[in-house]
N, C-alpha and C positions, 0 to 999 in steps of 0.2 A: 505493498498500500502505499502510496506517495502523501508523503507528509506537507503540506503548503506552508510560504511562510508570509510574516508580516512585521514589516521592521515600522515597530513604533515604539521603540525605545525613546525616552527623553520627550513624547509629543504628549501633548495635554491631555489629563484625564476627563474626557467629556462625559464620561459614563457617573463621573461623581455630581454633576448639575442637578440640583432638585429641579426636574423639569415641570411640578406642578407648580412652583413658585414663577418659573418662566414664563410657563401657558397664562397666568392670571396675568403676569404684565402685558404680556403680547394681545389678550381680550384687553384691558385698559387702551394701551397704545389702539388698537381696531376701534374702538368705541371713539376715542379721541379722530383719527384718521375720518371715518365714515360718519358719526353719528351727531360734530360737535365744529373739528375745524377742517383739516385737511391732512392726507400724508405728510409727517415730516416740517409738519407746522412750525415746530419748535426749533427748526433751525434757523427761523429768521425772527424770533418774537426779540425785540430790543431788550437790551440787560437779562439774556434769557439765564444765564449763571444764575445770577442775583435772585429772580423771578422764580426755578426752577427749587431751588433751595430755600424758599421759604417755602412754596408748596410745598414739599418734602418735610419739614418741620409740622406744616399745620397737619399733614396725614398722619404722620407718626407721633403726634400730639393729640388726634381722635383715637388712633387705635391704643394708645396708654391709658385713655380717659375710658376706656370700655366700648366705643362705638365700635365694634369689627367691620363694619360695612357700609359704605360713601352711602349717603343717601339719594344722591343724583344717578347712582350708576348701578347700585346693590353689588359693588364689587366691591371687596377689600382695600382698606386703605392702607394696609402694606404693600397691596401692589403697585395703588396710585403712588406711593414712596417711592417702590422700588423706580418706576417710570419715570418720574423726575429725576433719579440719579443715573440712569441710561440714558436722560437725556443730555444731563450735565455732562456725560462722558463722550456721548455722541457729539456734543459741539466743542470737546476737543479734539476729537479725530473724524472730521466732518469729512467723512467718505460714501456716505448713504445714499442708494440711489432710491428715490421713491417714484411711486406706481400707484396711478388713482386706485382707491380701493372699491370694490362693486363686491356683490353676494351676501351671503352670510357666514360665512367661514370668520375665524380667529385668523386675522394675516401673521404669522410666524417672521415674516418678511420684515415687517414695520420693527422689530426688533434690529436697536443698533449695533450687530455684531459685531463693528470693527472693536468695540467694549467689552464684547463677551472672553476674548482671546483672554484679556487681564485679568478680568475675573476666574474664569477656570483656574488658571495660576495659583489664584489666593485660596481657592475652595478652604473651608476648615475641614478639619475633623469632626465627625459627631459630636454634639455637645448641647449642654441644655441652657447655654447663657447668650441664646442668639439678640436678646434684645439690647442683653447689655452689650455684647458686642458689635453689633450694628452700629447703637449710639457713642460708642467709642472711636471704631473707626471712621466713622460721619465727622463728630467732632473733630478728630487729629485733622480730617480733609478739607474742612472750614479753615483751620488753625495752618494751614497751608503745606501738611504733607500730603505724600501721593499714596493716600490711603483708601481714595474713593471703590479701587476692584474690590478692597477686602470688605468694606462697606457693604456695597451689592450683593458681594459671596453669600456674608454674613443674613445680608436679608431676605436673600432668596431661600435660607433654610430657615429662616420667620416662619415666612408665609406657608413654607413645607408646613412646619409643626402646628400652625395655629389652623391649617384646613378642617378639622373638627369643626373647631369653634365656629368658622367661616358658612361651613354647608348646615349647622344647627341654625346661627343667626339667620341666614336666608331664608331656611325653613320658618322660623318663629314669623320672619317679617312678611310672609307670602300667607301666612296663616291668618 
């Protein structure tokens, strides 16, 4: 029997990426592109980094106060915060090619993947300190350190961790 080869030593471990967290962020990006703004509108917002930083804090604050889902979208506040972090990252790496959004599917192509490689490189080991570590890395980024990818990595794990709460909160809101 022939044994196949795959030369992937030293490549980023994308299998560690919490896909449900990324999916939630893609849902928020799809909503923004389809229902509220336009694809990649964030690339053209005046003072975008500052405004998305403020929006990220608002969404994290709402989540920390116990409001799991955003009132307007019924999507997790943490997914909105992750969206803001990705947008700030995309403003640092403006290579995204955007296309008009059509159809009902979640558009994974709206996620600024230029940022994703640096996020995957920072994915932490399993931990129960997602909230604390996200806030530490986010605060360090705001103080001038290059920790945005680490903040996003922790946030993706945090979203993954709260999914049972998110499902329960959505069911309670629909009932």
